[in-house]
C-alpha beads as a LAMMPS data file, in Angstrom:
LAMMPS data file: protein, C-alpha beads

33 atoms
32 bonds

1 atom types
1 bond types

-500.0 500.0 xlo xhi
-500.0 500.0 ylo yhi
-500.0 500.0 zlo zhi

Masses

1 110.0

Atoms # bond

1 1 1 271.105 -173.215 431.973
2 1 1 271.126 -169.587 432.939
3 1 1 273.564 -167.402 432.636
4 1 1 273.926 -163.369 432.987
5 1 1 273.193 -161.618 429.337
6 1 1 277.444 -160.604 428.415
7 1 1 279.021 -163.435 430.198
8 1 1 280.834 -166.388 428.882
9 1 1 279.477 -169.479 429.706
10 1 1 281.679 -173.017 428.393
11 1 1 279.273 -176.135 427.483
12 1 1 281.377 -179.108 426.808
13 1 1 280.258 -181.367 424.450
14 1 1 281.828 -184.361 423.157
15 1 1 280.519 -186.134 419.741
16 1 1 281.936 -189.144 417.825
17 1 1 280.822 -190.686 414.400
18 1 1 282.254 -190.628 411.113
19 1 1 281.595 -188.652 409.409
20 1 1 282.149 -186.006 412.062
21 1 1 279.391 -184.815 413.318
22 1 1 278.873 -180.928 414.045
23 1 1 277.341 -179.269 416.931
24 1 1 275.213 -176.404 417.728
25 1 1 273.650 -174.814 420.660
26 1 1 270.371 -173.068 419.738
27 1 1 267.997 -170.847 421.819
28 1 1 264.539 -170.425 420.295
29 1 1 265.035 -170.778 416.966
30 1 1 268.455 -169.136 417.006
31 1 1 271.847 -170.297 416.678
32 1 1 274.377 -169.214 419.529
33 1 1 277.654 -168.022 418.941

Bonds

1 1 1 2
2 1 2 3
3 1 3 4
4 1 4 5
5 1 5 6
6 1 6 7
7 1 7 8
8 1 8 9
9 1 9 10
10 1 10 11
11 1 11 12
12 1 12 13
13 1 13 14
14 1 14 15
15 1 15 16
16 1 16 17
17 1 17 18
18 1 18 19
19 1 19 20
20 1 20 21
21 1 21 22
22 1 22 23
23 1 23 24
24 1 24 25
25 1 25 26
26 1 26 27
27 1 27 28
28 1 28 29
29 1 29 30
30 1 30 31
31 1 31 32
32 1 32 33
């Protein structure tokens, strides 16, 4: 995925599990917020 820095990107992700899983998006070694 490529976007212009400063613009909003929506990255949908559906997960299921018990306990509820957590999802993080990572670029290189940095968590994307």
